[in-house]
C-alpha positions as CSV (number, residue, x, y, z in Angstrom):
1,M,13.4,-17.6,-11.1
2,N,15.9,-14.9,-11.9
3,A,17.8,-12.4,-9.8
4,L,15.6,-9.4,-10.7
5,S,12.3,-11.2,-9.9
6,D,13.7,-12.6,-6.7
7,R,14.8,-9.1,-5.7
8,A,11.4,-7.6,-6.5
9,E,9.6,-10.3,-4.5
10,L,12.0,-9.8,-1.5
11,V,11.5,-6.0,-1.5
12,E,7.7,-6.5,-1.7
13,L,8.0,-9.0,1.1
14,L,9.3,-6.3,3.4
15,G,6.5,-4.0,2.2
16,H,4.0,-6.7,3.4
17,Y,6.0,-7.0,6.6
18,A,5.5,-3.3,7.3
19,D,1.8,-3.5,6.5
20,I,1.2,-6.1,9.2
21,A,1.7,-3.5,11.9
22,D,0.7,-0.4,10.0
23,L,-2.6,-1.8,8.7
24,K,-3.1,-3.9,11.8
25,E,-3.7,-6.9,9.5
26,F,-2.8,-9.8,11.7
27,T,-4.9,-12.4,9.9
28,E,-3.6,-13.1,6.4
29,L,-0.4,-11.1,6.0
30,P,1.7,-12.9,8.6
31,G,1.3,-16.2,6.8
32,R,2.4,-14.5,3.5
33,V,5.4,-12.9,5.2
34,F,6.9,-15.4,7.8
35,T,7.9,-19.0,8.1
36,D,6.6,-21.0,11.0
37,P,8.5,-20.8,13.3
38,V,10.3,-17.5,12.9
39,T,13.4,-16.2,14.6
40,L,13.2,-12.7,15.9
41,D,15.8,-10.3,17.3
42,F,14.4,-7.0,18.6
43,G,17.0,-6.7,21.4
44,S,18.0,-3.2,20.4
45,V,14.5,-1.8,21.1
46,A,13.3,-4.3,23.7
47,D,15.3,-5.9,26.4
48,I,14.7,-9.5,25.3
49,P,17.1,-12.0,23.8
50,P,16.7,-13.3,20.2
51,M,14.1,-16.1,20.1
52,T,12.5,-18.6,17.7
53,V,8.8,-18.8,18.2
54,P,5.7,-20.4,16.6
55,L,4.2,-17.9,14.1
56,A,0.8,-18.0,15.9
57,D,2.4,-16.9,19.2
58,Y,4.3,-14.1,17.4
59,V,1.1,-12.8,15.7
60,E,-0.7,-12.7,19.0
61,N,2.2,-10.8,20.6
62,L,2.1,-8.3,17.6
63,R,-1.7,-7.9,17.9
64,G,-1.3,-7.0,21.6
65,A,1.8,-4.9,21.2
66,F,0.2,-2.7,18.4
67,A,-3.3,-2.5,19.8
68,F,-2.8,0.8,21.6
69,Y,-1.0,2.7,19.0
70,T,-3.3,5.2,17.2
71,A,-1.1,4.8,14.1
72,T,2.3,3.4,13.1
73,H,4.3,3.9,9.9
74,H,7.3,1.8,9.0
75,A,9.2,3.1,6.0
76,I,11.7,0.5,4.8
77,T,14.1,1.7,2.2
78,G,17.6,1.2,0.7
79,H,17.2,-2.6,0.3
80,V,20.4,-4.5,-0.3
81,V,19.5,-8.1,-1.4
82,D,21.8,-11.0,-1.6
83,V,20.2,-14.2,-3.0
84,D,22.0,-17.5,-2.7
85,G,19.9,-20.3,-4.2
86,D,16.8,-20.6,-2.0
87,R,18.1,-18.3,0.8
88,A,18.4,-14.6,0.8
89,K,19.7,-11.8,3.1
90,I,18.0,-8.4,3.0
91,H,19.6,-5.4,4.6
92,A,17.4,-2.3,4.7
93,H,17.0,1.0,6.4
94,V,13.9,1.6,8.6
95,R,12.2,4.6,10.0
96,A,9.4,3.4,12.3
97,D,7.0,5.9,13.7
98,H,4.5,5.0,16.5
99,W,1.9,7.3,18.0
100,V,0.1,6.6,21.3
101,P,-3.2,8.3,22.3
102,D,-2.7,11.5,24.2
103,E,-4.2,10.0,27.3
104,L,-1.4,7.4,27.4
105,A,1.2,10.1,26.7
106,G,0.3,11.7,30.0
107,G,0.7,15.2,28.7
108,G,4.2,14.5,27.2
109,P,5.2,13.6,23.7
110,N,3.0,11.0,22.0
111,H,5.4,9.8,19.3
112,W,8.0,7.0,19.5
113,L,10.5,7.0,16.7
114,V,12.9,4.2,15.9
115,V,15.5,4.7,13.1
116,G,17.8,1.8,12.2
117,F,18.4,-1.2,10.1
118,Y,16.9,-4.6,9.3
119,D,19.1,-7.5,8.7
120,N,16.6,-10.2,7.7
121,E,16.9,-13.6,6.1
122,A,14.4,-15.3,3.9
123,V,13.8,-18.7,2.5
124,R,12.1,-19.7,-0.8
125,T,9.1,-21.9,-0.1
126,A,6.6,-23.5,-2.4
127,A,4.3,-20.5,-1.7
128,G,7.1,-17.9,-2.3
129,W,9.7,-16.1,-0.2
130,R,9.1,-16.0,3.5
131,L,11.1,-14.3,6.3
132,D,12.6,-16.8,8.7
133,R,14.9,-14.4,10.6
134,V,14.1,-10.8,11.5
135,K,16.7,-8.6,13.2
136,L,16.2,-4.9,14.0
137,T,19.2,-2.8,15.0
138,S,18.2,0.6,16.4
139,A,20.6,3.5,15.5
140,H,18.4,6.1,17.3
141,Q,15.2,6.4,19.2
142,D,13.1,9.3,20.4
143,N,10.8,8.7,23.4
144,P,11.4,5.0,23.7
145,H,9.5,5.0,27.0
146,L,6.3,5.1,25.0
147,S,6.9,1.5,23.9
148,S,6.6,0.5,27.6
149,V,3.5,2.7,28.0
150,A,1.7,1.1,25.1
151,L,2.7,-2.4,26.3
152,A,1.5,-1.7,29.8
153,A,-1.8,-0.5,28.4
154,A,-2.1,-3.7,26.3
155,R,-1.4,-5.9,29.3
156,A,-3.9,-4.0,31.5
157,S,-6.8,-4.5,29.0
């Protein structure tokens, strides 16, 4: 491996990461993106502490959390990649758009926007690079209450 191919694979890895939610592809992509278990830190958008969870549990949580969005779009750009042997750190900008159905929006806005940064870590495995730590830091949000609306709808179904 060389630095350019590692960088290309790691940038592509974050593209696949975005596709999990945006394409609602919860079957094959998670195994191509994450280690098992995976450490997650979404504390800046959800009032939960960082946690390490089995991949299967995380995938089921993702499936439920994204079920009620009519569409999502995660644009991940400005990748800064630091490879150190079989470990890598990836800092990237993110704009994550989430739309809920009008009936869930209750006549108000139907779009939750998160703008911020990912500070992720990856490990080289026999199958290629995999994310073993994901940290999202929100710099700005519009209509963050819609996240709770979508989660409540998922739990009620």
